[in-house]
VOLUM-17600 format. One line per field, with one value per residue: residue number from 1; x, y, z of N, C-alpha, C in turn; residue in three letters. Coordinates in Angstrom, 2 decimals. Example, Ala and Ser with C-alpha at 12.3 -4.5 7.8 and 13.67 -1.06 7.14 Angstrom:
BEGIN
resi <- 1 | 2
nu <- 13.19 | 12.85
nv <- -5.69 | -2.25
nw <- 7.80 | 7.08
cau <- 12.30 | 13.67
cav <- -4.50 | -1.06
caw <- 7.80 | 7.14
cu <- 13.20 | 12.90
cv <- -3.30 | 0.03
cw <- 7.80 | 7.87
resn <- Ala | Ser
END
This chain:
BEGIN
resi <- 1 | 2 | 3 | 4 | 5 | 6 | 7 | 8 | 9 | 10 | 11 | 12 | 13 | 14 | 15 | 16 | 17 | 18 | 19 | 20 | 21 | 22 | 23 | 24 | 25 | 26 | 27 | 28 | 29 | 30 | 31 | 32 | 33 | 34 | 35 | 36 | 37 | 38 | 39 | 40 | 41 | 42 | 43 | 44 | 45 | 46 | 47 | 48 | 49 | 50 | 51 | 52 | 53 | 54 | 55 | 56 | 57 | 58 | 59 | 60 | 61 | 62
nu <- 86.61 | 88.94 | 90.12 | 91.87 | 91.04 | 88.91 | 89.49 | 91.23 | 89.60 | 87.75 | 89.88 | 90.63 | 88.22 | 87.85 | 90.09 | 91.64 | 91.95 | 90.77 | 89.21 | 88.14 | 86.60 | 84.09 | 83.72 | 84.36 | 82.51 | 80.27 | 80.63 | 80.39 | 78.02 | 76.58 | 77.45 | 75.84 | 73.41 | 73.16 | 72.93 | 74.84 | 75.90 | 74.59 | 72.28 | 73.28 | 75.97 | 76.30 | 75.06 | 76.95 | 79.53 | 79.05 | 78.01 | 80.69 | 82.54 | 80.78 | 80.95 | 83.98 | 83.94 | 82.44 | 80.46 | 77.48 | 75.47 | 73.22 | 72.26 | 72.52 | 71.58 | 69.87
nv <- 155.55 | 157.97 | 158.31 | 160.76 | 162.23 | 162.92 | 164.51 | 165.99 | 168.12 | 169.15 | 170.41 | 172.20 | 173.66 | 174.77 | 175.62 | 174.08 | 170.95 | 168.00 | 166.72 | 164.68 | 161.31 | 162.00 | 165.35 | 164.94 | 164.04 | 165.50 | 167.68 | 167.18 | 166.31 | 168.98 | 170.01 | 168.66 | 169.52 | 172.20 | 172.34 | 171.29 | 169.02 | 166.41 | 163.42 | 160.70 | 161.29 | 162.17 | 159.90 | 158.01 | 158.78 | 159.27 | 156.78 | 155.52 | 156.42 | 155.76 | 153.62 | 153.22 | 154.13 | 156.55 | 158.38 | 160.30 | 163.03 | 163.23 | 160.15 | 159.97 | 158.96 | 160.17
nw <- -24.15 | -21.70 | -18.68 | -18.13 | -20.14 | -19.68 | -17.15 | -18.21 | -19.15 | -17.54 | -15.59 | -17.58 | -17.82 | -15.02 | -14.24 | -12.07 | -10.19 | -9.86 | -6.72 | -6.23 | -7.81 | -7.67 | -8.32 | -10.66 | -11.76 | -11.00 | -12.29 | -15.03 | -14.44 | -14.66 | -16.78 | -18.42 | -18.06 | -17.98 | -21.17 | -22.47 | -23.26 | -24.48 | -24.00 | -24.71 | -24.40 | -21.73 | -20.45 | -20.80 | -19.92 | -17.21 | -16.62 | -17.32 | -14.92 | -12.33 | -12.86 | -11.92 | -9.28 | -8.55 | -6.98 | -7.45 | -6.03 | -5.72 | -5.14 | -2.92 | 0.11 | 2.78
cau <- 86.66 | 89.81 | 89.77 | 92.86 | 90.44 | 87.66 | 89.79 | 91.62 | 88.28 | 87.12 | 90.86 | 90.85 | 87.44 | 87.29 | 91.46 | 91.93 | 92.36 | 89.74 | 89.64 | 87.67 | 86.38 | 82.55 | 84.03 | 84.14 | 80.98 | 79.46 | 81.01 | 79.47 | 75.88 | 76.25 | 77.63 | 74.17 | 71.96 | 73.38 | 72.07 | 75.61 | 75.96 | 73.25 | 71.91 | 74.29 | 77.12 | 76.09 | 75.31 | 78.45 | 80.74 | 77.86 | 78.57 | 82.46 | 82.74 | 80.29 | 81.89 | 85.70 | 83.81 | 82.40 | 78.39 | 76.26 | 74.91 | 71.43 | 72.40 | 73.16 | 70.15 | 69.54
cav <- 156.67 | 157.81 | 159.44 | 162.09 | 163.17 | 163.53 | 164.99 | 167.26 | 168.93 | 169.80 | 171.33 | 173.43 | 175.24 | 174.83 | 176.00 | 173.72 | 170.02 | 167.91 | 166.51 | 163.21 | 161.50 | 162.82 | 166.27 | 164.91 | 164.00 | 166.48 | 168.56 | 166.65 | 166.74 | 170.49 | 170.56 | 168.14 | 170.08 | 173.15 | 171.74 | 171.63 | 168.01 | 165.08 | 162.59 | 160.04 | 161.64 | 162.10 | 158.59 | 157.38 | 159.54 | 158.69 | 154.89 | 155.28 | 157.45 | 155.23 | 152.25 | 153.56 | 154.30 | 158.08 | 159.05 | 161.85 | 164.09 | 162.64 | 159.04 | 159.54 | 159.07 | 160.77
caw <- -23.43 | -21.01 | -17.34 | -18.31 | -21.29 | -18.37 | -16.25 | -18.88 | -19.25 | -16.13 | -15.52 | -18.35 | -17.62 | -13.88 | -13.98 | -10.71 | -10.29 | -9.43 | -5.69 | -6.43 | -9.34 | -7.77 | -8.95 | -12.40 | -12.46 | -10.73 | -13.37 | -16.23 | -14.47 | -14.83 | -18.26 | -18.95 | -17.40 | -18.26 | -22.25 | -23.59 | -24.04 | -24.86 | -23.26 | -24.69 | -23.85 | -20.51 | -19.45 | -21.36 | -18.61 | -15.99 | -16.13 | -17.05 | -13.43 | -11.56 | -12.17 | -11.03 | -8.14 | -7.90 | -6.74 | -7.37 | -4.79 | -5.59 | -4.70 | -1.18 | 1.05 | 4.01
cu <- 88.19 | 89.51 | 90.91 | 91.97 | 89.46 | 88.20 | 90.91 | 90.80 | 87.93 | 88.79 | 91.12 | 89.78 | 87.56 | 88.55 | 91.49 | 91.56 | 91.39 | 90.20 | 89.18 | 86.99 | 84.41 | 83.13 | 84.17 | 82.89 | 79.91 | 79.42 | 80.26 | 78.21 | 76.17 | 76.52 | 76.06 | 72.83 | 71.64 | 72.69 | 73.92 | 76.27 | 74.81 | 73.61 | 72.63 | 75.60 | 77.31 | 76.25 | 76.36 | 79.31 | 80.09 | 78.31 | 79.93 | 82.20 | 81.98 | 80.63 | 83.48 | 85.08 | 83.18 | 80.84 | 78.34 | 75.74 | 73.31 | 71.43 | 72.21 | 71.45 | 70.13 | 68.46
cv <- 156.70 | 159.19 | 160.58 | 162.49 | 163.63 | 165.32 | 166.68 | 168.22 | 169.58 | 170.80 | 172.65 | 174.59 | 175.02 | 175.30 | 175.15 | 172.23 | 169.44 | 167.22 | 164.96 | 162.88 | 161.72 | 164.17 | 166.12 | 164.92 | 165.01 | 167.57 | 168.53 | 166.75 | 168.24 | 170.22 | 169.62 | 169.19 | 171.66 | 173.65 | 172.08 | 169.94 | 167.33 | 163.93 | 161.09 | 160.23 | 161.76 | 160.58 | 157.74 | 157.30 | 159.00 | 157.30 | 154.92 | 155.23 | 156.73 | 153.76 | 152.38 | 154.39 | 156.18 | 157.74 | 159.99 | 162.30 | 163.08 | 161.22 | 159.24 | 160.05 | 159.19 | 160.61
cw <- -21.96 | -20.24 | -17.76 | -19.63 | -20.36 | -17.47 | -16.43 | -18.73 | -18.50 | -15.57 | -16.27 | -18.30 | -16.18 | -13.37 | -12.38 | -10.87 | -9.56 | -8.45 | -5.87 | -7.78 | -9.01 | -8.11 | -10.06 | -12.42 | -11.85 | -12.03 | -14.53 | -15.73 | -14.69 | -16.04 | -19.01 | -19.04 | -17.59 | -20.64 | -22.96 | -23.62 | -23.82 | -24.19 | -23.11 | -24.31 | -22.41 | -19.49 | -20.01 | -20.01 | -17.32 | -15.48 | -15.82 | -15.35 | -12.54 | -11.65 | -11.56 | -9.69 | -7.42 | -7.91 | -6.86 | -6.40 | -4.80 | -5.51 | -3.14 | -0.40 | 2.42 | 5.39
resn <- Met | Leu | Ile | His | Asp | Leu | Val | Ala | Glu | Tyr | Glu | Ala | Val | Arg | Lys | Ala | Thr | Pro | Lys | Thr | Leu | Asn | Asp | Ile | Leu | Asp | Tyr | Phe | Gln | Trp | Lys | Tyr | Ile | Ala | Gly | Glu | Met | Asp | Ile | Lys | Asp | Tyr | Arg | Asp | Ile | Tyr | Asn | Phe | Leu | His | Gln | Gln | Gly | Ala | Thr | Ser | Ala | His | Glu | Tyr | Val | Tyr
END
């Protein structure tokens, strides 16, 4: 999996450049919740972005 591919999809759909890896992760979480991707693909992307330093909003502790 290449980060370039994830960024390209984000830019094509959102018509904007992601500011952080978190933006990309949020986008793919939205796609999963909306039923636009299966759990295996989502897990692969989540794990890849998490290893690169992305954090999800549900990981924050307030």
